[in-house]
N, C-alpha and C positions, 0 to 999 in steps of 0.2 A: 788520905792519900798524901804522901810526902813527895814533893818535887825537888829534884836537884837540877839546877840550871848549869849548863856547861857551855863555855865558849868553845869554838871548834878549832880554828887554826892555832897551833901552838899548845893546845891542851889535849885534843884528841888526835890530831894529825900533825905531821911535820910542817914547819914553816918552809915555804919554797920562795927563793928569791924572785920577786915580781909577782908572788901569789900563785896559789893553785889555780890552774886554768882548765884542767880536765880531770877525768877520773884516773887517768894514768899518772898525773901529778900527785894525786891524793894518796898519801901513804900514812898509815896510822903510826903513832909513836909506840915504842915498845911497851907492852902491858896495858895500853889504854883500852883496847877492845875488851880484854879480859876483865878489866876493872869495871867497865860499863856493864858488862854482862852480869857480874857479881852483884853490883848495886841493883840492877833490874830484878834479878832473882830474889833479892832480899826485900823486894816490894817497893823500891823507889821508882818514881816516874822520872825518866830522864828527858829533859827539854834542852835542846840546843838553841842558843841565842848567839847569832853570828853576824858581824858586819861583813858584807860582800860588795865592796865598792868596785870590784872588777866588772860587775854587771854594768854599772854606770859608765865605766871607762871603756867598755867594749872589749875587754880582754877575753871574755867568754860570754856565752848566752845562757838563757834559762835552761835549755836542754843539757848543757854542760854541767851547770850547777846541780840539776836534778840527778844526773849520772853520778856525780861525786857523792851526793846524799844517799842514793840507792846503794852505792858501794859500801858506805859506812853502815847503813842499816843491815845489809846482808851479812857483813862481817860480825856485827853484834848479834844478829839472830843466829848465825852459825855457832857462836860461842854460848848460845842459850839465853840471850837477853833480848831486850827490846828498847828501841828509842821511841818514846811516847810522842815526841813532836819536834820538828825542826822549824825554827823561826829565823828569818834573815832580813837584814836591811839591805836593799839593793842600791842605796844612794851613796854618793861620794860625800866627803866632808864638807865641800862647798855648798851642798844642797840644803844644809841647815834643817834637816827633817827631825821629826820627833822619835824616829825609830833607831837612829844610829847611836850606838853606845858612845859616850856615857849617858845619853838620854835614856829614859826608861820605857819608851814606846814598845820595844820588843817584849819587855817584861809585862807591860799592860796587856798585850795580846795573849801572852801565855796565861795570865790570870783569867782572862775572859774565856779562852779556849777550854781551860780545865775547871772553870767556875770555882776558883779558890783564890786565896791570898798567898802571895809569895813571902809574906812577912816571916822572918826567921828561917826561911829555907836557905840552903847553901847555894852559893853562886861561885863556880870555879872558873878562874880566868888566868891569863898570863900577862895582861896589860893593865895599866893604871885605869883606863877607861872602863874595863870590866869591873874593877873594884869600886869605882865611883858609881856606876850604875847599880851595883849591888847595894851599896850603902844608901843611895837615894831611894831605893825601893824597900828598904828595911830588911834586906837579905843579909845573911852572914857571908862576908867576903872571904874567899879562899884564893890564895895565889899559889900557882905551881911554878917551879923553876924552869920548866920546859919552855920551848918557844922563845918568847921575849921576857920570860919570867925573871931571869937573872938581871936584865936591864931594869926591870920594874923594882926589884929588891933594892938596887942601888939608888934608884929614883926616890923610893920611900925613905931611905936612910938620909940622903942628901936634902930632901925637902919633906920633913915629917908633916903629916896631916893628921890632926887629932881624930877626924872622922874615920880614918883608916887604921887606927892604932890596934883595933881588935882583929885585924886580918890574920888568919892562920896561914902559915906557909908550909908547903910540902914539896918534896923533890919532884913528884909527878902525880898523875891521876891514880896510879896504882897505890902509892903511899897514902893518898887521901882516902881511897876506897878501904884500905886496911884499917885506917883510923876509924872510919864511920862504922865498919862492920864488926869491930872488936867489942 
């Protein structure tokens, strides 16, 4: 079983000023749902690893978050795919938890849930912290230019980090999917 780890906001769905707070706010990026379905149909297990500090900040509650995730799952299922698991950190940055990316706690939970190692699995994100978590866990870091991806590209150029030098960069999740499936 090959797992592909995906960040959520900025990779699968549009970034919303102030963060997604409801299922109505949650809008998929063009082509992301189809890309997820195609990867799933090809036998990849899709695991979402997402920081959700809005829970700690009181911007939304667990029911709101579950509604956003139900919407995402339904769209992927309607396209013929499946999301194998959704893992989220409910903490704010000031909480110094083990699960908030760039820490690897979410990835540890994914490994335990699927009883496998994520070493050499792809981890697709749009922020530096996604890439840092990927490298720390031994995943292959992938950066998409959607969401905060363009900012992250500039950050990598202005502050090169040898550990991130092998990061593959794609325009969006659809382009990454085409690369993997060719």
